[in-house]
C-alpha positions in Angstrom: -41.3 -23.5 8.2 -43.2 -21.0 9.6 -43.5 -17.6 8.7 -42.0 -16.6 11.4 -39.0 -18.6 11.3 -38.6 -17.5 7.9 -38.7 -13.9 8.9 -36.3 -14.5 11.8 -34.0 -16.5 10.0 -33.7 -13.3 6.7 -33.0 -11.1 9.9 -30.3 -12.3 11.5 -28.9 -13.3 7.7 -28.5 -9.6 6.7 -27.5 -8.9 10.4 -24.8 -11.1 10.3 -23.9 -9.5 6.2 -23.9 -6.0 7.8 -21.7 -7.3 11.1 -18.9 -8.6 8.9 -18.7 -6.0 6.8 -18.7 -2.8 8.8 -14.5 -4.0 10.0 -13.9 -3.9 6.2 -15.6 -0.3 6.1 -14.3 1.2 8.9 -10.8 0.1 8.2 -10.1 2.1 4.9 -9.4 5.4 5.4 -7.0 8.1 3.6 -7.6 10.6 6.2 -3.3 10.9 6.9 -2.4 11.5 3.3 -2.7 14.1 0.9 -4.4 11.9 -1.8 -5.4 15.3 -4.3 -1.4 15.4 -5.3 1.3 13.2 -6.0 5.1 13.4 -4.8 8.1 11.3 -6.4 10.7 10.3 -4.4 13.3 8.4 -5.1 15.8 6.3 -2.8 16.8 2.9 -1.7 15.1 0.7 -0.1 15.8 -0.6 3.2 13.3 -2.9 4.3 9.9 -4.8 2.4 7.1 -6.1 4.5 4.4 -8.0 2.5 1.6 -8.5 4.9 -2.0 -8.0 5.6 -3.5 -5.5 6.4 -0.8 -2.9 4.4 2.4 -3.8 3.0 4.8 -1.7 4.1 8.4 -0.7 2.4 11.1 1.4 4.1 13.0 3.9 1.8 15.9 5.9 2.2 15.6 8.7 0.8 18.7 11.8 0.5 17.7 15.4 0.4 19.2 18.0 -1.4 21.6 19.1 1.4 22.8 15.2 1.5 21.0 14.6 4.6 19.7 10.6 4.5 16.4 10.1 6.4 13.7 7.1 6.3 10.5 6.9 4.7 7.6 4.6 5.3 5.5 3.4 2.7 2.3 2.0 3.0 0.9 0.4 0.3 -1.8 -2.4 -0.8 -1.8 -5.6 1.3 0.5 -8.2 -1.0 -2.8 -10.1 -2.7 -3.6 -6.8 -4.1 -0.2 -5.6 -4.8 0.9 -9.2 -6.5 -2.7 -9.1 -8.6 -1.4 -5.6 -10.5 1.6 -7.5 -11.8 4.3 -7.1 -8.8 6.1 -9.9 -8.0 8.0 -10.7 -4.9 11.7 -10.6 -6.1 10.8 -7.0 -8.1 11.6 -4.5 -4.8 14.5 -6.1 -2.3 16.5 -4.7 0.6 19.2 -2.3 -1.6 17.4 -1.4 -4.6 17.0 1.6 -6.0 14.1 2.7 -6.9 11.5 5.7 -8.0 8.0 6.3 -6.4 5.1 8.1 -6.7 3.4 8.8 -3.3 0.6 10.5 -1.5 2.3 12.7 1.6 1.2 12.7 5.0 -0.5 15.6 5.9 1.9 15.9 9.0 4.6 16.5 7.0 6.6 13.1 8.4 8.9 11.4 5.8 5.8 8.8 4.2 3.3 8.5 2.6 0.7 6.5 0.4 2.5 4.2 -1.6 1.0 4.6 -5.9 3.6 3.8 -8.1 7.0 2.1 -7.6 9.6 2.1 -10.6 12.7 0.2 -9.7 16.0 1.3 -10.9 18.2 -1.4 -10.3 19.3 -2.7 -13.3 18.0 -6.1 -13.9 15.6 -6.5 -16.7 14.1 -9.8 -15.7 13.3 -8.0 -12.0 11.3 -5.0 -14.2 13.8 -2.5 -13.9 12.4 1.0 -15.5 8.6 -0.4 -15.4 6.6 1.4 -13.3 3.6 -0.9 -11.4 1.3 0.4 -9.3 1.4 -0.5 -5.2 -2.2 0.4 -3.7 
């Protein structure tokens, strides 16, 4: 193997590693969220989507005036969620939960989901146990 061939091969490998990792770096930005503070909300789960690259949970939240609004909560992808000890059956549509989130900066109903505490009453599905979703 010639020295020139070796140098070109190493440069190509370095370029490929850099190029393939750029989408990962570019993808993760939390600028839309107020990540310096946590907000506690409670509601009833409407939908759970454990999908890549991010999971989504839709929550019906009732405010102090009795008005119900849908909140969209972004979470980590399913592999990360499951690695945190969450099981697919822990949170299902119709379940009551408490959530700790980083609110959206624009004030709309949504946030970056940090933790969920199921309040559905089923001990086998983690009732009362806070688990990380990010």
